C-alpha positions in Angstrom: 51.3 -13.8 -21.7 49.1 -16.4 -23.1 46.5 -15.3 -25.5 43.3 -17.3 -25.4 40.8 -17.4 -28.3 37.3 -16.7 -27.4 34.8 -18.6 -29.5 31.7 -16.7 -30.3 28.7 -19.0 -30.7 26.8 -18.3 -33.9 23.9 -20.5 -33.3 21.0 -20.0 -35.7 17.9 -21.5 -34.3 16.0 -23.5 -36.8 12.7 -23.2 -35.0 12.8 -19.5 -34.7 10.0 -17.9 -36.8 10.1 -14.3 -37.9 7.4 -12.1 -36.5 6.2 -8.6 -37.2 9.3 -6.3 -37.7 11.6 -9.3 -38.0 10.2 -10.1 -41.4 12.7 -9.0 -44.0 10.7 -9.1 -47.2 9.3 -6.0 -48.8 6.1 -7.8 -50.0 4.4 -10.8 -48.4 1.4 -13.0 -49.2 -1.0 -12.5 -46.3 -3.4 -15.0 -44.9 -6.0 -13.5 -42.6 -6.8 -14.6 -39.1 -9.9 -16.4 -40.4 -7.8 -18.4 -42.8 -8.7 -16.6 -46.0 -6.1 -15.2 -48.4 -5.9 -11.4 -48.3 -3.4 -11.2 -51.1 0.2 -9.9 -51.8 0.7 -6.7 -49.8 3.6 -4.5 -48.8 5.0 -5.4 -45.4 4.0 -2.0 -43.8 0.3 -2.6 -44.8 0.3 -6.2 -43.6 1.7 -5.1 -40.3 -0.9 -2.4 -40.0 -3.7 -4.9 -40.6 -2.3 -7.3 -38.0 -2.0 -4.5 -35.4 -5.5 -3.3 -36.1 -6.7 -6.9 -35.2 -4.4 -6.9 -32.1 -2.5 -9.9 -33.5 0.9 -10.7 -34.9 2.2 -11.1 -38.5 3.9 -14.5 -38.4 6.1 -15.7 -41.3 4.7 -19.2 -42.0 6.6 -20.1 -45.2 9.8 -18.1 -45.6 11.0 -20.1 -48.6 8.0 -19.2 -50.8 8.2 -16.2 -53.2 6.8 -13.9 -51.9 7.0 -15.3 -48.3 3.7 -16.4 -46.8 2.7 -14.7 -43.6 -0.4 -15.3 -41.4 -2.1 -13.0 -39.1 -2.4 -14.8 -35.7 -1.4 -14.8 -32.1 2.4 -15.7 -32.1 2.3 -17.2 -28.6 -0.5 -19.5 -29.5 1.3 -20.5 -32.7 4.5 -21.4 -30.8 2.5 -23.4 -28.2 0.8 -25.4 -31.0 4.2 -26.1 -32.7 5.6 -27.5 -29.4 2.5 -29.6 -28.9 2.8 -31.1 -32.4 6.5 -31.9 -31.8 5.7 -33.6 -28.5 2.9 -35.6 -30.1 5.2 -36.7 -32.9 7.8 -37.8 -30.4 5.3 -39.7 -28.4 4.0 -41.6 -31.4 7.5 -42.5 -32.6 8.3 -46.0 -31.3 11.7 -47.5 -31.6 11.8 -51.2 -32.4 14.2 -53.0 -30.1 15.9 -56.3 -30.9 15.7 -58.7 -28.0 17.9 -61.7 -27.9 17.2 -65.3 -26.9 20.1 -67.7 -26.5 19.8 -71.5 -27.0 22.3 -74.3 -27.2 22.4 -77.4 -29.4 21.4 -79.6 -26.5 18.5 -77.4 -25.3 15.5 -79.6 -24.2 12.0 -79.4 -25.6 10.4 -77.9 -22.5 13.2 -75.2 -22.2 12.6 -74.4 -25.9 8.8 -74.0 -25.2 9.7 -71.6 -22.4 11.9 -69.6 -24.6 9.3 -69.5 -27.3 6.8 -68.0 -24.8 9.4 -65.3 -24.2 9.6 -64.7 -28.0 5.8 -64.4 -28.1 5.9 -61.8 -25.3 8.6 -59.8 -27.1 6.9 -60.0 -30.5 3.5 -58.9 -29.0 5.3 -55.8 -27.6 6.3 -55.0 -31.2 10.0 -55.9 -30.8 12.1 -58.1 -33.0 13.8 -61.2 -31.6 17.2 -62.5 -32.4 17.6 -66.2 -31.8 21.2 -67.0 -31.1 22.4 -70.6 -31.0 25.8 -70.8 -29.3 28.2 -73.7 -29.7 30.7 -74.5 -26.9 33.6 -76.9 -27.1 32.7 -80.1 -28.9 29.1 -79.0 -29.5 30.4 -77.6 -32.8 30.0 -81.1 -34.3 26.2 -81.0 -33.6 25.3 -78.6 -36.5 22.5 -80.9 -37.8 20.9 -80.9 -34.3 21.3 -77.1 -34.2 19.4 -76.8 -37.5 16.6 -79.0 -36.1 16.3 -76.8 -33.1 16.0 -73.6 -35.2 13.4 -75.4 -37.4 11.4 -76.2 -34.2 11.6 -72.6 -33.1 10.3 -71.5 -36.5 7.5 -74.1 -36.4 6.5 -73.0 -32.8 6.4 -69.3 -33.7 4.8 -69.5 -37.1 1.4 -68.2 -35.8 2.7 -64.9 -34.4 6.2 -64.4 -36.0 7.9 -64.6 -39.3 11.6 -65.1 -40.2 13.1 -61.8 -41.2 16.7 -63.1 -41.5 17.4 -66.7 -42.3 19.9 -68.6 -40.0 23.4 -67.3 -40.6 26.5 -69.0 -39.4 29.1 -66.7 -37.8 32.0 -68.5 -36.1 30.6 -70.6 -33.2 27.2 -68.9 -33.4 24.2 -69.3 -35.6 21.8 -66.3 -35.6 18.3 -65.9 -36.9 16.0 -62.8 -36.7 12.2 -63.1 -36.1 9.8 -60.2 -36.5 6.0 -59.7 -36.0 3.7 -61.0 -38.6 
């Protein structure tokens, strides 16, 4: 017979707060429902005060000595915590790097069009990576490539700044632009 191991999940929830009888300390610093500090009390007395107000004793700061507990409605507390997390997630914006590819023989009008795209990306708060790609014998046109990159910097100087100077990697030159 084959014997299979059963893995028991020992997940400890980081967000789980101790409430009422789940608080393990013998003495706690109690903050009343109005926000005023009641003082350091034995856990039994703190629970009695919370129950007389028809509220819960919630451990707010378990790392403090003695642990800080607040008399409040636990359901309302959990709801407010989830709202704060959602708000923080909504405010957090990730910066994306958009890429614009040009070649050494890219014309002036095409370059203007690509600069308009750069302006649109920068106004959205993204960074733009300008990639100049050499193909075949274009590799000999390095001076012209530097002129094109200088033109791009000149055209974008009003709304963008160079975050990474042009860097030569194989058959590609890259430059990074960011918002001013």
